[in-house]
C-alpha positions in Angstrom: 154.7 148.0 10.1 152.0 149.6 7.1 149.6 151.9 7.9 146.1 152.6 6.7 145.9 153.7 3.0 143.3 155.0 1.0 141.7 153.2 -1.7 138.8 155.5 -2.9 137.5 159.1 -1.9 134.3 160.9 -2.6 133.3 164.6 -1.2 130.5 164.4 1.2 130.5 168.2 2.1 131.8 171.5 1.4 131.4 175.4 2.5 133.6 178.0 2.5 135.5 177.0 5.7 135.8 173.0 5.1 135.1 170.2 2.9 134.0 166.8 4.6 135.2 163.8 2.7 134.5 159.7 3.1 137.7 157.7 2.5 137.5 153.7 1.6 140.8 152.3 3.1 142.3 149.2 3.7 144.0 148.5 6.8 147.2 146.7 7.3 145.8 143.6 8.1 144.2 143.6 4.6 140.5 144.9 5.9 138.8 147.5 4.5 136.6 150.4 6.2 135.4 153.9 6.0 137.1 156.7 7.2 135.6 160.2 7.6 138.0 163.4 7.5 137.1 166.9 7.9 139.5 168.9 5.9 140.3 172.6 7.1 143.3 174.8 5.7 145.8 175.5 8.0 145.3 178.2 10.6 147.6 180.8 12.8 147.1 181.5 16.4 148.7 184.6 17.9 149.6 184.9 21.5 149.8 189.2 21.9 152.7 189.6 24.4 153.1 193.4 26.0 155.4 192.4 28.8 153.3 190.3 31.3 150.0 191.3 29.7 148.4 188.7 26.9 145.6 189.9 24.6 142.6 187.5 24.3 139.5 187.5 22.0 135.9 186.2 23.1 133.2 185.1 20.9 130.4 183.0 20.8 131.2 179.2 19.5 128.0 178.0 18.1 129.2 174.1 18.2 129.5 174.3 21.9 126.9 177.2 22.7 128.9 179.2 24.8 131.3 182.6 24.5 135.0 181.5 25.1 138.2 183.4 25.5 141.0 182.5 23.4 144.0 183.9 21.7 143.4 185.2 18.2 143.3 182.5 15.6 141.9 181.8 12.1 142.1 180.8 8.6 142.1 182.6 5.2 139.1 183.5 3.6 137.7 180.5 1.1 140.0 177.9 2.2 143.0 180.1 0.7 146.6 178.6 1.7 148.4 181.8 2.8 151.8 181.8 4.3 151.8 181.1 8.2 153.2 184.1 8.8 151.2 186.6 6.8 148.1 184.8 8.2 149.2 185.4 11.8 149.6 189.1 11.0 146.7 189.4 9.4 144.5 187.5 11.9 145.8 189.5 14.7 144.9 192.7 12.8 141.8 191.6 12.0 140.4 190.4 15.3 142.2 192.8 17.5 143.3 196.0 15.6 146.8 194.7 17.2 150.1 195.3 15.1 153.6 193.5 16.2 157.1 194.8 15.4 157.9 190.8 15.7 156.1 187.9 14.9 158.0 184.7 16.2 156.8 181.2 15.1 156.9 179.0 18.4 155.1 175.8 17.3 152.9 173.8 15.6 149.6 171.8 16.4 147.3 169.1 15.1 143.6 170.4 15.9 142.6 166.9 16.1 144.2 164.1 14.0 141.9 161.5 14.9 139.1 163.4 12.6 140.5 166.3 10.8 143.8 167.6 8.7 143.9 170.8 10.1 147.3 172.0 11.4 148.1 175.3 13.1 151.2 177.5 13.8 151.7 179.2 16.7 153.1 182.8 17.1 154.4 185.1 19.6 153.5 188.7 18.9 155.4 191.2 20.5 156.2 195.1 20.3 152.5 195.3 19.9 151.0 198.9 18.7 147.0 199.3 18.9 144.8 200.3 16.5 141.2 199.8 14.7 140.2 195.8 14.5 139.0 194.7 10.8 136.7 191.7 12.0 134.9 189.8 9.5 130.9 189.8 9.9 130.6 186.3 11.5 132.9 188.2 14.2 131.0 191.3 15.2 130.1 189.8 18.6 133.8 189.4 19.2 135.1 191.4 22.4 138.9 191.7 23.0 140.6 192.7 26.1 144.6 192.6 28.0 145.1 189.8 31.0 147.7 189.8 33.3 149.9 186.2 33.1 148.4 185.4 36.5 145.1 186.2 35.2 145.2 184.2 32.1 146.4 181.0 34.3 143.7 181.6 36.6 141.0 181.5 33.7 142.5 178.3 32.6 142.1 176.8 36.1 138.7 178.3 36.7 137.9 176.7 33.1 137.0 180.1 31.7 139.5 179.2 28.9 139.1 176.0 27.5 139.9 176.2 24.0 142.4 173.5 23.4 144.3 175.3 20.8 144.9 178.3 23.2 145.6 176.1 26.2 148.6 174.2 23.9 149.7 177.5 22.6 150.4 178.7 26.1 152.2 175.4 27.1 154.5 175.8 23.7 155.2 179.4 24.8 156.1 178.5 28.2 158.4 175.4 26.8 160.2 178.2 24.4 161.0 179.8 27.7 158.5 182.7 27.7 
């Protein structure tokens, strides 16, 4: 079966974090339509693990108007396309001050493939040493803390952790046998 294909595209909006485009499309049956796409660079998500402890960050998420606990994650400034491993090291240090002796890639996530091109690489960070964070201006309200495995799983059940990428990364970690 053929797939949808773009026959034209136009940029609708751009800022330092994303681009929104509108594509004129042709469906497999020959009919035309429009598809809106949010383009964002690949991000890295890091699961910092020290034995039975996991490090999370909490910050205010403006689109949902709530503070949320999640694993450290992010993209490079200015939509730059960094190596995923380098980005993982950078995000971990920037958001938490943690440095890992080992950074192991354990999976790939598509954020919202029905509307966004963004993909995420998931890393397990071990051999942790602590230091000062280097947060960006937008992250100044961020907090971070260690939690036991039981606490993390209870926070997920209690809907304290609701970030889809964090939940999916946890599943990838479990599937990888960690």
